C-alpha positions in Angstrom: 5.1 -39.8 -132.7 7.4 -42.3 -131.0 9.7 -41.3 -128.3 13.5 -41.4 -128.9 13.8 -44.3 -126.5 11.4 -46.6 -128.3 12.8 -50.1 -128.5 11.2 -52.1 -131.4 12.6 -55.5 -130.3 11.5 -55.0 -126.7 8.0 -54.0 -127.9 7.8 -57.1 -130.1 8.7 -59.3 -127.1 6.2 -57.5 -125.0 3.5 -58.2 -127.6 4.4 -61.9 -127.5 4.0 -61.9 -123.8 0.6 -60.1 -124.0 -0.6 -62.6 -126.7 0.4 -65.5 -124.6 -1.3 -64.1 -121.6 -4.5 -63.4 -123.5 -4.5 -67.1 -124.7 -4.7 -68.2 -121.1 -8.1 -68.6 -119.5 -6.9 -67.8 -116.0 -7.0 -64.0 -116.3 -9.9 -61.8 -115.6 -11.9 -59.9 -118.2 -10.7 -56.6 -116.9 -7.1 -57.8 -117.1 -7.7 -59.1 -120.6 -9.1 -55.8 -121.7 -6.1 -53.9 -120.2 -3.7 -56.2 -121.9 -5.5 -55.9 -125.2 -5.4 -52.1 -125.0 -1.7 -52.2 -124.3 -1.2 -54.6 -127.2 -3.1 -52.4 -129.6 -0.9 -49.4 -128.6 2.3 -51.5 -128.9 1.2 -52.8 -132.3 0.5 -49.2 -133.5 3.9 -48.0 -132.2 5.7 -50.9 -134.0 3.8 -50.2 -137.2 4.7 -46.5 -137.0 8.4 -47.5 -136.4 8.4 -49.8 -139.4 6.8 -47.2 -141.6 9.4 -44.7 -140.6 12.2 -47.1 -141.3 10.7 -47.9 -144.7 10.5 -44.2 -145.6 14.2 -43.8 -144.6 15.2 -46.7 -146.8 13.2 -45.4 -149.7 14.8 -42.0 -149.4 18.3 -43.4 -149.1 17.7 -45.6 -152.1 16.3 -42.8 -154.2 19.2 -40.5 -153.3 21.7 -43.2 -154.2 20.0 -43.8 -157.6 19.9 -40.1 -158.3 23.6 -39.9 -157.4 24.4 -42.8 -159.7 22.4 -41.3 -162.6 24.1 -37.9 -162.3 27.6 -39.1 -161.7 
């Protein structure tokens, strides 16, 4: 479960920084692994956030359609 202070846009930017860092050959294997692990977690968090947003949109759309059909 995501914390209330999760910032999707900040996480996406951080993923971009991580990806750029991993493309460089000047970082150590240990640092690469640590960045990769952080990137996987950020990716999972972003996916969870997007899925939650999708569910909210679907629920709102269905509620609106139901209201239109009953009114």
